[in-house]
C-alpha positions as CSV (number, residue, x, y, z in Angstrom):
1,M,-7.2,-14.5,20.0
2,K,-6.3,-10.8,20.1
3,A,-3.0,-11.5,18.4
4,L,-4.8,-13.3,15.6
5,A,-7.1,-10.3,15.1
6,V,-4.2,-7.9,14.9
7,L,-2.3,-10.2,12.5
8,S,-5.4,-10.5,10.3
9,M,-5.8,-6.7,10.2
10,I,-2.1,-6.2,9.2
11,L,-2.4,-8.8,6.4
12,A,-5.6,-7.2,5.2
13,L,-4.1,-3.8,5.0
14,G,-1.0,-5.1,3.3
15,A,-3.1,-6.7,0.6
16,C,-4.8,-3.4,-0.5
17,A,-3.9,-2.1,-4.0
18,E,-1.6,0.9,-3.9
19,V,-2.9,3.9,-5.7
20,T,-0.3,6.4,-7.0
21,T,-1.2,10.1,-7.5
22,F,0.0,12.2,-10.4
23,R,-0.5,15.9,-11.0
24,K,-0.6,17.4,-14.5
25,P,1.0,20.8,-15.2
26,D,-2.5,22.3,-15.3
27,G,-3.0,21.3,-11.7
28,S,-5.5,18.4,-12.4
29,T,-5.0,15.1,-10.7
30,Y,-5.1,11.5,-12.0
31,Y,-4.3,8.2,-10.4
32,Y,-2.8,4.8,-11.2
33,V,-3.4,1.5,-9.6
34,D,-1.2,-1.5,-10.5
35,C,-3.7,-4.0,-11.9
36,E,-1.0,-6.4,-13.0
37,N,0.5,-6.8,-9.5
38,T,0.1,-10.4,-8.3
39,M,0.0,-9.2,-4.6
40,R,-3.3,-7.3,-5.1
41,W,-5.5,-10.5,-4.7
42,A,-7.5,-9.0,-1.8
43,E,-8.6,-5.8,-3.6
44,T,-9.6,-5.3,-7.2
45,C,-8.5,-2.4,-9.3
46,R,-12.1,-1.2,-9.5
47,F,-12.5,-1.3,-5.7
48,A,-9.3,0.7,-5.3
49,A,-10.6,3.3,-7.7
50,R,-13.9,3.5,-5.8
51,R,-12.0,3.8,-2.5
52,T,-9.9,6.7,-3.9
53,C,-12.9,8.4,-5.6
54,P,-16.0,7.9,-3.5
55,D,-18.1,10.2,-5.8
56,G,-17.1,8.1,-8.9
57,Y,-14.2,7.8,-11.3
58,V,-13.5,7.8,-15.0
59,P,-11.0,5.4,-16.6
60,L,-8.3,7.2,-18.6
61,A,-6.6,6.0,-21.8
62,I,-3.0,6.7,-20.9
63,T,-0.3,4.5,-22.4
64,P,3.0,5.1,-20.8
65,I,5.9,2.8,-21.7
66,V,7.4,1.4,-18.6
67,G,11.1,1.0,-18.3
68,A,13.3,-1.6,-16.7
69,E,12.8,-0.3,-13.2
70,N,9.0,-1.2,-13.3
71,D,8.7,-4.0,-15.9
72,R,10.0,-7.3,-14.5
73,R,9.9,-9.1,-17.9
74,Y,11.9,-6.3,-19.6
75,A,14.4,-6.2,-16.7
76,Q,14.8,-10.0,-16.9
77,C,15.4,-9.8,-20.6
78,V,18.1,-7.1,-20.2
79,E,19.8,-9.2,-17.6
80,E,19.7,-12.3,-19.8
81,N,21.2,-10.3,-22.6
82,Q,24.1,-9.3,-20.5
83,D,24.8,-13.0,-19.8
84,R,24.4,-13.8,-23.6
85,V,27.0,-11.1,-24.5
86,Q,29.5,-12.5,-22.0
87,E,29.0,-16.0,-23.5
88,G,29.4,-14.6,-27.0
89,Q,25.8,-15.3,-28.0
90,A,23.5,-12.9,-29.9
91,E,21.2,-10.7,-27.9
92,Q,17.4,-11.1,-28.0
93,V,15.0,-8.2,-28.5
94,C,13.7,-6.9,-25.2
95,A,10.2,-5.3,-25.7
96,R,9.0,-2.8,-23.1
97,T,5.4,-3.5,-22.0
98,P,2.8,-0.8,-22.5
99,H,0.6,-0.6,-19.4
100,R,-2.9,0.5,-20.5
101,E,-5.1,-0.3,-17.5
102,G,-5.2,1.2,-14.1
103,F,-5.2,5.0,-14.9
104,F,-8.3,6.9,-13.7
105,A,-9.5,10.4,-12.6
106,C,-12.1,11.2,-10.0
107,K,-15.4,12.8,-11.2
């Protein structure tokens, strides 16, 4: 029974949404939580923001363009294009995904 409790706790902690901290040149801080991650089923983005900012938070309108290292669809498209070139086929256009949700600052 004790092992089951420990295992449940480990799984619960692993399912929490990861919050990334960023610092602007002026010293202010803002945060990002990956709202598109399929592994975040146990914790909503809103809850992660409330956990990070217990006195409240403000959503931010930041639109970074994510590159191949973070965008699975873009990375898959680039990889498929490499195969197409080797087979003598035309490349398809690979669009990078703008991530608009998930940025916030504490009040």
